[in-house]
DRENVORO-8768 format. One record per atom (N, C-alpha, C, O): residue number from 1; residue in three letters; atom name; z, y, x. Coordinates in steps of 0.02 Angstrom, whole numbers, plus 50000, padded with zeros to 5 digits. Example, Ala and Ser with C-alpha at 12.3 -4.5 7.8 and 13.67 -1.06 7.14 Angstrom:
# DRENVORO-8768
{resi->1&resn->ALA&name->N&z->50390&y->49716&x->50660}
{resi->1&resn->ALA&name->CA&z->50390&y->49775&x->50615}
{resi->1&resn->ALA&name->C&z->50390&y->49835&x->50660}
{resi->1&resn->ALA&name->O&z->50423&y->49834&x->50712}
{resi->2&resn->SER&name->N&z->50354&y->49888&x->50642}
{resi->2&resn->SER&name->CA&z->50357&y->49947&x->50684}
{resi->2&resn->SER&name->C&z->50394&y->50002&x->50645}
{resi->2&resn->SER&name->O&z->50402&y->50057&x->50670}
This chain:
# DRENVORO-8768
{resi->1&resn->MET&name->N&z->54699&y->55955&x->54796}
{resi->1&resn->MET&name->CA&z->54766&y->55970&x->54817}
{resi->1&resn->MET&name->C&z->54765&y->55974&x->54893}
{resi->1&resn->MET&name->O&z->54737&y->55931&x->54927}
{resi->2&resn->SER&name->N&z->54796&y->56026&x->54918}
{resi->2&resn->SER&name->CA&z->54794&y->56038&x->54990}
{resi->2&resn->SER&name->C&z->54844&y->55994&x->55027}
{resi->2&resn->SER&name->O&z->54889&y->55964&x->54997}
{resi->3&resn->MET&name->N&z->54836&y->55989&x->55091}
{resi->3&resn->MET&name->CA&z->54878&y->55949&x->55133}
{resi->3&resn->MET&name->C&z->54949&y->55974&x->55131}
{resi->3&resn->MET&name->O&z->54961&y->56033&x->55142}
{resi->4&resn->GLY&name->N&z->54999&y->55929&x->55115}
{resi->4&resn->GLY&name->CA&z->55068&y->55952&x->55113}
{resi->4&resn->GLY&name->C&z->55090&y->55982&x->55046}
{resi->4&resn->GLY&name->O&z->55147&y->56005&x->55039}
{resi->5&resn->ALA&name->N&z->55044&y->55982&x->54996}
{resi->5&resn->ALA&name->CA&z->55063&y->56010&x->54933}
{resi->5&resn->ALA&name->C&z->55113&y->55962&x->54895}
{resi->5&resn->ALA&name->O&z->55110&y->55901&x->54903}
{resi->6&resn->TYR&name->N&z->55155&y->55991&x->54857}
{resi->6&resn->TYR&name->CA&z->55205&y->55952&x->54823}
{resi->6&resn->TYR&name->C&z->55174&y->55921&x->54758}
{resi->6&resn->TYR&name->O&z->55145&y->55955&x->54716}
{resi->7&resn->ASP&name->N&z->55180&y->55856&x->54754}
{resi->7&resn->ASP&name->CA&z->55152&y->55820&x->54698}
{resi->7&resn->ASP&name->C&z->55212&y->55789&x->54657}
{resi->7&resn->ASP&name->O&z->55239&y->55738&x->54677}
{resi->8&resn->GLU&name->N&z->55231&y->55820&x->54603}
{resi->8&resn->GLU&name->CA&z->55291&y->55800&x->54566}
{resi->8&resn->GLU&name->C&z->55281&y->55729&x->54537}
{resi->8&resn->GLU&name->O&z->55328&y->55689&x->54538}
{resi->9&resn->ASP&name->N&z->55221&y->55713&x->54513}
{resi->9&resn->ASP&name->CA&z->55210&y->55645&x->54487}
{resi->9&resn->ASP&name->C&z->55219&y->55592&x->54540}
{resi->9&resn->ASP&name->O&z->55250&y->55540&x->54528}
{resi->10&resn->GLU&name->N&z->55191&y->55605&x->54598}
{resi->10&resn->GLU&name->CA&z->55198&y->55555&x->54652}
{resi->10&resn->GLU&name->C&z->55272&y->55549&x->54674}
{resi->10&resn->GLU&name->O&z->55296&y->55495&x->54691}
{resi->11&resn->HIS&name->N&z->55308&y->55607&x->54674}
{resi->11&resn->HIS&name->CA&z->55380&y->55604&x->54692}
{resi->11&resn->HIS&name->C&z->55417&y->55559&x->54643}
{resi->11&resn->HIS&name->O&z->55455&y->55515&x->54663}
{resi->12&resn->GLU&name->N&z->55405&y->55571&x->54579}
{resi->12&resn->GLU&name->CA&z->55439&y->55533&x->54526}
{resi->12&resn->GLU&name->C&z->55419&y->55457&x->54531}
{resi->12&resn->GLU&name->O&z->55461&y->55413&x->54524}
{resi->13&resn->ARG&name->N&z->55356&y->55445&x->54544}
{resi->13&resn->ARG&name->CA&z->55336&y->55373&x->54550}
{resi->13&resn->ARG&name->C&z->55372&y->55339&x->54608}
{resi->13&resn->ARG&name->O&z->55395&y->55282&x->54602}
{resi->14&resn->ARG&name->N&z->55375&y->55374&x->54665}
{resi->14&resn->ARG&name->CA&z->55407&y->55344&x->54723}
{resi->14&resn->ARG&name->C&z->55483&y->55336&x->54710}
{resi->14&resn->ARG&name->O&z->55513&y->55286&x->54731}
{resi->15&resn->GLU&name->N&z->55513&y->55386&x->54676}
{resi->15&resn->GLU&name->CA&z->55585&y->55383&x->54664}
{resi->15&resn->GLU&name->C&z->55600&y->55324&x->54616}
{resi->15&resn->GLU&name->O&z->55650&y->55289&x->54624}
{resi->16&resn->ALA&name->N&z->55557&y->55313&x->54566}
{resi->16&resn->ALA&name->CA&z->55569&y->55257&x->54521}
{resi->16&resn->ALA&name->C&z->55558&y->55191&x->54557}
{resi->16&resn->ALA&name->O&z->55593&y->55141&x->54544}
{resi->17&resn->GLN&name->N&z->55511&y->55190&x->54602}
{resi->17&resn->GLN&name->CA&z->55496&y->55126&x->54638}
{resi->17&resn->GLN&name->C&z->55555&y->55109&x->54687}
{resi->17&resn->GLN&name->O&z->55574&y->55051&x->54692}
{resi->18&resn->SER&name->N&z->55581&y->55158&x->54720}
{resi->18&resn->SER&name->CA&z->55636&y->55147&x->54770}
{resi->18&resn->SER&name->C&z->55704&y->55134&x->54735}
{resi->18&resn->SER&name->O&z->55749&y->55105&x->54765}
{resi->19&resn->SER&name->N&z->55710&y->55155&x->54676}
{resi->19&resn->SER&name->CA&z->55776&y->55143&x->54641}
{resi->19&resn->SER&name->C&z->55776&y->55077&x->54605}
{resi->19&resn->SER&name->O&z->55828&y->55057&x->54578}
{resi->20&resn->ARG&name->N&z->55721&y->55042&x->54602}
{resi->20&resn->ARG&name->CA&z->55720&y->54975&x->54571}
{resi->20&resn->ARG&name->C&z->55744&y->54926&x->54620}
{resi->20&resn->ARG&name->O&z->55727&y->54929&x->54679}
{resi->21&resn->VAL&name->N&z->55786&y->54877&x->54597}
{resi->21&resn->VAL&name->CA&z->55814&y->54825&x->54640}
{resi->21&resn->VAL&name->C&z->55783&y->54760&x->54621}
{resi->21&resn->VAL&name->O&z->55786&y->54740&x->54563}
{resi->22&resn->ASP&name->N&z->55752&y->54724&x->54670}
{resi->22&resn->ASP&name->CA&z->55722&y->54661&x->54656}
{resi->22&resn->ASP&name->C&z->55773&y->54605&x->54675}
{resi->22&resn->ASP&name->O&z->55782&y->54590&x->54734}
{resi->23&resn->ALA&name->N&z->55804&y->54577&x->54625}
{resi->23&resn->ALA&name->CA&z->55856&y->54526&x->54636}
{resi->23&resn->ALA&name->C&z->55826&y->54456&x->54626}
{resi->23&resn->ALA&name->O&z->55862&y->54407&x->54621}
{resi->24&resn->ASP&name->N&z->55761&y->54451&x->54622}
{resi->24&resn->ASP&name->CA&z->55728&y->54387&x->54609}
{resi->24&resn->ASP&name->C&z->55708&y->54355&x->54675}
{resi->24&resn->ASP&name->O&z->55649&y->54351&x->54691}
{resi->25&resn->PHE&name->N&z->55759&y->54332&x->54713}
{resi->25&resn->PHE&name->CA&z->55744&y->54296&x->54774}
{resi->25&resn->PHE&name->C&z->55797&y->54244&x->54786}
{resi->25&resn->PHE&name->O&z->55850&y->54245&x->54754}
{resi->26&resn->ASP&name->N&z->55784&y->54197&x->54832}
{resi->26&resn->ASP&name->CA&z->55830&y->54145&x->54849}
{resi->26&resn->ASP&name->C&z->55885&y->54172&x->54895}
{resi->26&resn->ASP&name->O&z->55872&y->54190&x->54952}
{resi->27&resn->ASP&name->N&z->55946&y->54173&x->54871}
{resi->27&resn->ASP&name->CA&z->56002&y->54201&x->54908}
{resi->27&resn->ASP&name->C&z->56038&y->54152&x->54953}
{resi->27&resn->ASP&name->O&z->56090&y->54168&x->54983}
{resi->28&resn->GLU&name->N&z->56010&y->54090&x->54960}
{resi->28&resn->GLU&name->CA&z->56044&y->54042&x->55000}
{resi->28&resn->GLU&name->C&z->56023&y->54050&x->55075}
{resi->28&resn->GLU&name->O&z->55966&y->54067&x->55090}
{resi->29&resn->ARG&name->N&z->56070&y->54038&x->55119}
{resi->29&resn->ARG&name->CA&z->56054&y->54043&x->55191}
{resi->29&resn->ARG&name->C&z->56019&y->53981&x->55212}
{resi->29&resn->ARG&name->O&z->56033&y->53926&x->55188}
{resi->30&resn->THR&name->N&z->55971&y->53990&x->55259}
{resi->30&resn->THR&name->CA&z->55938&y->53932&x->55288}
{resi->30&resn->THR&name->C&z->55978&y->53906&x->55346}
{resi->30&resn->THR&name->O&z->55999&y->53943&x->55391}
{resi->31&resn->ILE&name->N&z->55989&y->53840&x->55345}
{resi->31&resn->ILE&name->CA&z->56028&y->53808&x->55398}
{resi->31&resn->ILE&name->C&z->55982&y->53772&x->55443}
{resi->31&resn->ILE&name->O&z->55940&y->53732&x->55420}
{resi->32&resn->TYR&name->N&z->55988&y->53786&x->55506}
{resi->32&resn->TYR&name->CA&z->55946&y->53754&x->55558}
{resi->32&resn->TYR&name->C&z->55987&y->53704&x->55597}
{resi->32&resn->TYR&name->O&z->56045&y->53717&x->55612}
{resi->33&resn->HIS&name->N&z->55957&y->53648&x->55612}
{resi->33&resn->HIS&name->CA&z->55989&y->53598&x->55654}
{resi->33&resn->HIS&name->C&z->55946&y->53588&x->55716}
{resi->33&resn->HIS&name->O&z->55885&y->53584&x->55712}
{resi->34&resn->GLY&name->N&z->55980&y->53584&x->55773}
{resi->34&resn->GLY&name->CA&z->55940&y->53571&x->55834}
{resi->34&resn->GLY&name->C&z->55980&y->53596&x->55894}
{resi->34&resn->GLY&name->O&z->56040&y->53611&x->55891}
{resi->35&resn->GLU&name->N&z->55944&y->53600&x->55949}
{resi->35&resn->GLU&name->CA&z->55977&y->53619&x->56012}
{resi->35&resn->GLU&name->C&z->55936&y->53678&x->56043}
{resi->35&resn->GLU&name->O&z->55876&y->53685&x->56031}
{resi->36&resn->VAL&name->N&z->55971&y->53719&x->56083}
{resi->36&resn->VAL&name->CA&z->55938&y->53771&x->56119}
{resi->36&resn->VAL&name->C&z->55956&y->53764&x->56193}
{resi->36&resn->VAL&name->O&z->56015&y->53756&x->56211}
{resi->37&resn->GLU&name->N&z->55907&y->53766&x->56235}
{resi->37&resn->GLU&name->CA&z->55918&y->53763&x->56306}
{resi->37&resn->GLU&name->C&z->55891&y->53825&x->56342}
{resi->37&resn->GLU&name->O&z->55836&y->53848&x->56325}
{resi->38&resn->TYR&name->N&z->55926&y->53851&x->56388}
{resi->38&resn->TYR&name->CA&z->55904&y->53907&x->56428}
{resi->38&resn->TYR&name->C&z->55893&y->53883&x->56501}
{resi->38&resn->TYR&name->O&z->55938&y->53853&x->56531}
{resi->39&resn->ASP&name->N&z->55835&y->53896&x->56527}
{resi->39&resn->ASP&name->CA&z->55819&y->53878&x->56594}
{resi->39&resn->ASP&name->C&z->55822&y->53941&x->56637}
{resi->39&resn->ASP&name->O&z->55775&y->53982&x->56636}
{resi->40&resn->SER&name->N&z->55873&y->53948&x->56673}
{resi->40&resn->SER&name->CA&z->55878&y->54007&x->56720}
{resi->40&resn->SER&name->C&z->55875&y->53982&x->56791}
{resi->40&resn->SER&name->O&z->55919&y->53997&x->56832}
{resi->41&resn->GLY&name->N&z->55821&y->53943&x->56806}
{resi->41&resn->GLY&name->CA&z->55817&y->53908&x->56871}
{resi->41&resn->GLY&name->C&z->55810&y->53956&x->56931}
{resi->41&resn->GLY&name->O&z->55832&y->53939&x->56986}
{resi->42&resn->GLU&name->N&z->55779&y->54013&x->56920}
{resi->42&resn->GLU&name->CA&z->55769&y->54056&x->56979}
{resi->42&resn->GLU&name->C&z->55829&y->54102&x->56989}
{resi->42&resn->GLU&name->O&z->55864&y->54120&x->56941}
{resi->43&resn->SER&name->N&z->55841&y->54120&x->57050}
{resi->43&resn->SER&name->CA&z->55898&y->54164&x->57065}
{resi->43&resn->SER&name->C&z->55877&y->54236&x->57049}
{resi->43&resn->SER&name->O&z->55818&y->54251&x->57041}
{resi->44&resn->THR&name->N&z->55925&y->54280&x->57046}
{resi->44&resn->THR&name->CA&z->55913&y->54350&x->57033}
{resi->44&resn->THR&name->C&z->55867&y->54380&x->57085}
{resi->44&resn->THR&name->O&z->55822&y->54418&x->57069}
{resi->45&resn->GLU&name->N&z->55879&y->54362&x->57148}
{resi->45&resn->GLU&name->CA&z->55836&y->54391&x->57202}
{resi->45&resn->GLU&name->C&z->55765&y->54368&x->57194}
{resi->45&resn->GLU&name->O&z->55720&y->54409&x->57204}
{resi->46&resn->ASP&name->N&z->55753&y->54307&x->57176}
{resi->46&resn->ASP&name->CA&z->55685&y->54283&x->57165}
{resi->46&resn->ASP&name->C&z->55652&y->54319&x->57109}
{resi->46&resn->ASP&name->O&z->55593&y->54337&x->57114}
{resi->47&resn->LEU&name->N&z->55689&y->54332&x->57054}
{resi->47&resn->LEU&name->CA&z->55660&y->54366&x->56997}
{resi->47&resn->LEU&name->C&z->55645&y->54439&x->57016}
{resi->47&resn->LEU&name->O&z->55594&y->54467&x->56995}
{resi->48&resn->LEU&name->N&z->55690&y->54472&x->57055}
{resi->48&resn->LEU&name->CA&z->55679&y->54541&x->57072}
{resi->48&resn->LEU&name->C&z->55618&y->54548&x->57119}
{resi->48&resn->LEU&name->O&z->55578&y->54595&x->57112}
{resi->49&resn->SER&name->N&z->55611&y->54500&x->57165}
{resi->49&resn->SER&name->CA&z->55553&y->54503&x->57211}
{resi->49&resn->SER&name->C&z->55489&y->54490&x->57172}
{resi->49&resn->SER&name->O&z->55438&y->54520&x->57187}
{resi->50&resn->GLN&name->N&z->55491&y->54447&x->57125}
{resi->50&resn->GLN&name->CA&z->55430&y->54434&x->57082}
{resi->50&resn->GLN&name->C&z->55415&y->54497&x->57043}
{resi->50&resn->GLN&name->O&z->55357&y->54517&x->57038}
{resi->51&resn->PHE&name->N&z->55465&y->54529&x->57016}
{resi->51&resn->PHE&name->CA&z->55454&y->54590&x->56977}
{resi->51&resn->PHE&name->C&z->55423&y->54645&x->57020}
{resi->51&resn->PHE&name->O&z->55375&y->54679&x->56999}
{resi->52&resn->GLU&name->N&z->55451&y->54654&x->57083}
{resi->52&resn->GLU&name->CA&z->55423&y->54703&x->57128}
{resi->52&resn->GLU&name->C&z->55349&y->54688&x->57145}
{resi->52&resn->GLU&name->O&z->55308&y->54733&x->57152}
{resi->53&resn->GLU&name->N&z->55334&y->54624&x->57152}
{resi->53&resn->GLU&name->CA&z->55266&y->54603&x->57166}
{resi->53&resn->GLU&name->C&z->55220&y->54620&x->57109}
{resi->53&resn->GLU&name->O&z->55164&y->54644&x->57121}
{resi->54&resn->ILE&name->N&z->55241&y->54610&x->57050}
{resi->54&resn->ILE&name->CA&z->55201&y->54623&x->56990}
{resi->54&resn->ILE&name->C&z->55191&y->54700&x->56983}
{resi->54&resn->ILE&name->O&z->55136&y->54723&x->56966}
{resi->55&resn->LYS&name->N&z->55244&y->54739&x->56996}
{resi->55&resn->LYS&name->CA&z->55239&y->54811&x->56993}
{resi->55&resn->LYS&name->C&z->55191&y->54840&x->57042}
{resi->55&resn->LYS&name->O&z->55159&y->54890&x->57028}
{resi->56&resn->SER&name->N&z->55185&y->54809&x->57102}
{resi->56&resn->SER&name->CA&z->55143&y->54837&x->57153}
{resi->56&resn->SER&name->C&z->55068&y->54823&x->57144}
{resi->56&resn->SER&name->O&z->55026&y->54850&x->57181}
{resi->57&resn->LYS&name->N&z->55052&y->54782&x->57097}
{resi->57&resn->LYS&name->CA&z->54981&y->54764&x->57084}
{resi->57&resn->LYS&name->C&z->54947&y->54819&x->57046}
{resi->57&resn->LYS&name->O&z->54888&y->54814&x->57031}
């Protein structure tokens, strides 16, 4: 079969595979407990100068 040739069997196989719905999974949401902290210790100017330094290397 040449490159790009139409394969009807393959098309039907893929169509059947994509039309099947797999409902066999756990539908409960996972609940996470904890804390998130963001450290934005550096100023914008410090970060920009660091970025420019990295770019120049």
